[in-house]
C-alpha positions in Angstrom: -13.0 -13.8 -34.1 -10.3 -11.1 -34.6 -9.3 -8.9 -31.8 -8.7 -5.2 -32.2 -7.0 -3.0 -29.6 -7.9 0.7 -29.4 -5.7 2.6 -26.9 -6.6 5.8 -25.1 -4.6 8.5 -23.5 -5.5 10.5 -20.4 -6.0 14.2 -21.1 -8.3 17.1 -20.8 -9.5 20.0 -22.9 -6.4 22.0 -21.8 -3.8 19.3 -22.5 -2.6 17.9 -25.8 -5.5 19.1 -28.0 -6.0 22.7 -26.8 -5.5 24.2 -30.3 -7.8 21.8 -32.1 -11.1 22.9 -33.5 -13.1 19.8 -32.4 -16.7 19.7 -31.0 -17.2 20.7 -27.4 -17.9 17.1 -26.5 -14.5 16.0 -27.9 -12.7 18.9 -26.3 -14.1 17.9 -22.9 -13.3 14.2 -23.3 -11.0 13.0 -20.5 -9.9 9.9 -22.4 -8.5 10.7 -25.9 -8.2 8.4 -28.8 -6.6 9.5 -32.1 -9.1 7.6 -34.4 -12.1 9.1 -32.6 -10.6 12.6 -33.0 -10.1 11.9 -36.7 -13.7 10.7 -37.2 -15.1 13.6 -35.3 -13.1 16.1 -37.3 -14.3 14.6 -40.6 -17.9 14.7 -39.4 -17.6 18.3 -38.4 -15.8 19.6 -41.5 -17.2 17.5 -44.3 -13.8 16.8 -45.9 -10.5 15.1 -45.2 -8.5 18.2 -46.1 -10.5 20.4 -43.7 -10.3 17.8 -41.0 -6.5 17.5 -41.4 -6.1 21.3 -41.2 -8.2 21.5 -38.0 -6.1 18.8 -36.5 -2.8 20.5 -37.5 -1.9 17.4 -39.6 -1.2 16.9 -43.3 -3.8 15.5 -45.7 -1.6 12.6 -46.5 -1.2 11.6 -42.8 -4.9 11.8 -42.1 -5.7 9.8 -45.2 -3.1 7.2 -44.4 -4.4 6.8 -40.8 -8.0 6.4 -41.9 -6.9 3.7 -44.5 -4.8 2.0 -41.9 -7.8 1.7 -39.5 -10.1 0.5 -42.3 -7.7 -2.3 -42.9 -7.4 -3.2 -39.2 -11.1 -3.0 -38.6 -12.1 -4.5 -42.0 -14.7 -1.9 -42.2 -15.2 1.3 -44.3 -15.0 4.4 -42.2 -15.5 7.2 -44.8 -18.0 7.4 -47.5 -16.6 9.8 -50.1 -17.2 10.5 -53.7 -15.5 13.1 -55.9 -17.3 16.5 -55.6 -19.3 15.3 -52.6 -18.6 16.0 -48.9 -16.9 13.2 -47.0 -19.3 11.4 -44.6 -18.8 8.8 -42.0 -20.0 5.3 -42.7 -22.7 3.7 -40.6 -20.0 1.7 -38.8 -17.9 4.8 -38.1 -21.0 6.6 -36.7 -21.7 3.7 -34.4 -18.1 3.8 -33.2 -18.4 7.5 -32.3 -21.8 6.8 -30.6 -20.3 3.9 -28.5 -17.4 6.1 -27.5 -19.7 8.9 -26.4 -21.6 6.4 -24.2 -18.4 5.2 -22.7 -17.1 8.7 -22.0 -20.4 9.6 -20.3 -20.3 6.6 -18.0 -16.6 7.0 -17.2 -16.5 10.8 -16.8 -17.0 10.9 -13.0 -14.5 8.2 -12.0 -12.0 9.6 -14.5 -12.3 13.1 -13.2 -11.7 11.7 -9.6 -8.7 9.8 -10.9 -7.3 12.9 -12.5 -7.8 15.0 -9.4 -6.0 12.3 -7.4 -3.1 12.2 -9.9 -2.8 16.0 -9.7 -2.7 15.9 -5.9 -0.1 13.1 -6.0 2.2 14.7 -8.6 1.9 18.0 -6.8 4.0 16.5 -4.0 6.9 16.3 -6.5 6.8 20.0 -7.1 6.2 21.1 -3.5 9.5 22.0 -1.9 8.0 21.7 1.6 6.6 18.2 1.0 8.5 15.0 1.9 8.1 11.4 0.8 9.3 8.5 3.0 9.1 4.9 1.9 8.4 2.5 4.8 8.3 -1.3 4.7 6.6 -2.6 7.8 4.8 -5.3 9.6 1.0 -4.7 9.3 -0.2 -2.3 12.0 -3.4 -0.2 12.3 -1.5 2.7 14.0 0.7 3.1 10.9 -2.4 3.5 8.8 -3.5 6.2 11.1 -0.1 7.8 11.1 -0.1 7.9 7.3 -3.4 9.9 7.4 -2.0 12.2 10.1 1.2 13.1 8.3 -0.3 13.4 4.8 -2.3 16.5 5.9 1.0 18.0 7.0 3.1 17.5 3.8 4.8 14.2 4.9 3.7 11.4 2.6 4.4 7.9 3.9 4.6 5.3 1.1 3.9 2.2 3.3 4.3 -1.3 2.0 3.0 -3.9 4.5 4.9 -7.1 4.6 6.5 -9.4 7.2 8.7 -7.8 9.9 11.7 -9.8 8.7 11.1 -8.9 5.0 10.8 -5.2 6.1 14.2 -5.1 7.7 15.7 -6.9 4.7 14.2 -4.3 2.5 15.9 -1.6 4.5 19.2 -3.3 4.3 18.8 -3.8 0.5 18.1 -0.1 0.0 14.4 -0.5 -1.0 13.1 1.8 1.7 14.3 4.4 4.2 12.5 2.9 7.2 11.4 -0.5 8.4 8.8 -1.4 11.0 9.1 -4.5 13.3 7.9 -5.5 16.7 9.3 -7.5 19.6 8.2 -8.4 23.1 8.6 -5.6 25.6 11.0 -7.9 27.6 12.7 -10.0 24.9 15.0 -12.8 26.1 18.7 -12.9 25.3 18.5 -16.2 23.4 15.0 -15.9 22.1 13.8 -16.7 18.6 13.5 -12.9 18.0 17.2 -12.6 18.8 18.1 -15.4 16.5 16.0 -13.8 13.7 16.8 -10.1 14.0 20.4 -10.1 15.3 22.0 -11.0 12.0 19.9 -8.3 10.2 20.5 -5.3 12.6 23.9 -3.9 13.5 24.7 -1.5 16.4 26.3 1.6 15.0 24.7 1.1 11.6 21.0 1.0 12.5 19.0 3.3 14.9 15.6 2.6 16.5 12.9 5.2 16.5 10.2 4.8 19.1 6.8 4.4 17.7 4.3 2.6 20.0 3.6 0.0 22.6 0.8 -2.4 21.7 -1.0 -5.5 23.0 -1.2 -8.7 21.1 -3.6 -11.5 22.1 -6.1 -14.1 21.0 -9.1 -13.0 18.9 -12.1 -15.1 19.8 -15.8 -15.2 19.0 -18.1 -12.6 20.8 -18.6 -13.5 24.4 -15.8 -16.0 24.3 -18.2 -19.0 24.3 -15.3 -21.5 24.1 -13.7 -20.0 27.3 -10.3 -19.5 25.6 -7.8 -17.7 27.9 -4.5 -19.0 26.6 -2.7 -20.9 23.8 -2.8 -23.9 26.1 -6.6 -23.7 26.0 -6.7 -23.7 22.2 -4.5 -26.8 22.1 -6.1 -28.7 25.0 -9.6 -28.1 23.6 -8.5 -29.1 20.1 -9.8 -25.8 18.7 -9.1 -24.4 15.2 -6.4 -21.8 15.0 -5.6 -19.3 12.2 -1.9 -18.3 11.8 0.1 -15.6 10.1 2.7 -16.3 7.4 6.4 -17.0 7.7 8.5 -13.9 8.1 5.8 -12.0 9.9 6.4 -10.7 13.4 3.2 -12.2 14.7 4.2 -15.7 13.4 7.6 -15.2 15.1 5.8 -14.1 18.3 3.6 -17.2 18.3 6.6 -19.5 17.8 8.4 -17.7 20.6 5.4 -18.0 23.0 5.1 -21.7 22.3 8.8 -22.3 22.8 8.7 -20.4 26.1 5.7 -22.5 27.2 7.0 -25.9 26.0 4.4 -26.2 23.3 4.9 -27.5 19.7 3.4 -26.7 16.4 1.9 -30.2 15.9 -0.3 -29.6 18.9 -2.0 -26.6 17.3 -4.7 -27.4 14.8 -4.5 -24.8 12.0 -0.8 -23.9 12.5 -0.5 -24.1 8.7 -3.6 -22.1 8.0 -2.1 -18.7 7.1 -3.6 -15.3 6.6 -1.9 -12.1 5.4 -2.9 -9.5 8.0 -4.5 -9.0 11.4 -7.8 -8.0 9.8 -7.7 -11.2 7.7 -7.3 -13.3 10.9 -10.2 -11.4 12.4 -12.4 -12.1 9.3 -11.5 -15.7 9.4 -12.7 -16.1 13.0 -15.8 -13.9 12.5 -16.8 -16.1 9.6 -16.5 -19.3 11.6 -13.4 -20.7 9.8 -11.4 -20.7 12.9 -11.9 -20.4 16.7 -8.8 -18.3 17.6 -5.8 -16.4 16.2 -3.1 -14.1 17.4 -3.6 -10.4 16.5 -3.8 -6.9 17.7 -6.8 -5.6 19.8 -8.0 -3.1 17.2 -8.5 -6.0 14.7 -10.9 -7.6 17.2 -12.8 -4.4 17.7 -13.3 -3.8 13.9 -14.7 -7.3 13.5 -16.9 -7.4 16.6 -14.8 -10.1 18.3 -13.6 -10.5 21.8 -9.9 -10.1 22.7 -7.8 -12.1 25.2 -4.6 -10.1 25.9 -1.5 -12.1 26.1 1.6 -9.9 25.7 2.9 -6.4 25.4 5.1 -5.5 22.5 7.3 -2.6 21.4 6.7 -1.6 17.8 9.9 0.0 16.5 10.8 1.9 13.4 14.4 1.4 12.3 16.6 3.3 9.9 20.2 3.6 9.0 22.1 5.9 11.2 23.1 7.9 8.1 19.4 8.6 7.4 18.6 10.2 10.8 19.4 13.7 9.7 17.6 13.5 6.3 14.6 16.0 6.0 11.9 13.2 5.7 13.1 11.3 8.7 13.4 14.5 10.8 9.9 15.5 9.7 8.6 12.1 10.7 10.2 12.2 14.1 8.7 15.7 14.7 5.3 14.4 13.9 5.7 11.3 16.2 6.8 13.5 19.1 3.9 16.0 18.7 1.2 16.1 21.3 -1.5 15.8 18.6 -0.1 12.4 17.3 0.5 11.0 20.8 -3.1 11.8 21.8 -4.4 10.2 18.6 -2.3 7.1 19.3 -3.5 6.9 23.0 -7.1 7.0 21.7 -6.5 3.8 19.7 -7.6 0.6 21.5 -4.6 -1.5 22.5 -1.9 1.1 21.9 0.2 3.3 24.2 2.8 6.0 23.5 6.4 4.7 23.7 8.8 7.6 23.5 7.4 8.2 20.0 10.0 10.0 17.8 12.9 9.4 20.2 16.1 7.8 18.8 17.3 4.7 20.6 20.4 2.5 20.2 19.9 -1.2 19.5 22.2 -2.3 22.3 20.3 -0.3 24.9 16.8 -1.4 23.9 17.4 -5.0 23.0 19.6 -7.4 25.0 21.0 -9.3 22.0 24.2 -7.3 21.5 25.3 -7.1 25.2 29.1 -6.7 24.9 31.1 -9.4 26.6 33.3 -8.0 29.4 36.9 -7.9 28.5 39.1 -10.5 30.1 41.6 -9.2 32.7 45.1 -9.1 31.4 47.5 -11.5 32.8 50.2 -10.0 35.0 53.5 -10.1 33.1 
């Protein structure tokens, strides 16, 4: 069976074909196809010459296009005899009928898509609107922030990925901001230090306060297995669901196990990976696992119980040179606003953490503590 491709362009009665004398139905079509316009014009005007004139094309071009399509489709499109009006063949009439049916079914979603495109492209022409690209570890508060700022002309283009990948994206120039999280009291020689210290440089990067959040174990409603710690999961040989390599939550798990003298081979399901906090929650809710590390809001959304384990700081980081850019300034203003801080406090498992304030790496994280200078020897 041969395969024929018919392409469409997105348009409206006021774009592209505004001067054409086509039927009202074709004028209002949101998806445009040149062949369908040709066939409709021939049907309306009864001759190829008149159809060509109505389309603003030459007779030779219209005739050539019709013949080209007849060859492609291996079907006659026009029934025409000298001295008689040109008519559509039965096949061409069925083509137009099928296209009308498709247009009728797709009209509503296409109109919604066009409205969304208009709103999106309007940002490019709005001098007061800002766009900020953010690569970040998955977080529900960031989703809420995107909704909050969008209504105030700051559009956050958020790409959720692992914390480590987010910081790398910042250093490679693929985004203006990165989001990552660490323990509120990170240790000097922790796994987090080993991971982030090579990627972040004092003087080059600046931290922006975003939120303090709680991470813990998601368990079945009522916690029937009496899980209160990672040790319980291991001792009871329960099924765990993990996050992927490069995510901040995977790094947090490894750090907690190291601090407690636990090893990966003791944890059943350590290699069972999911892409987000919500995916971990769904895995537990569906019975595929008994526990997994995630944020409290993920437990709430899936009807699970939550066993809090640690408090984290969620940071936004940017290059120092970007601090004074209009988009970053606009974001910091939103983060510091009472309206946003109230919205954040209302989210389960989140607290305000000097949101919008700029912090230095060396003051907030212990990994760059400068060594004291050695006393000079007396000469």
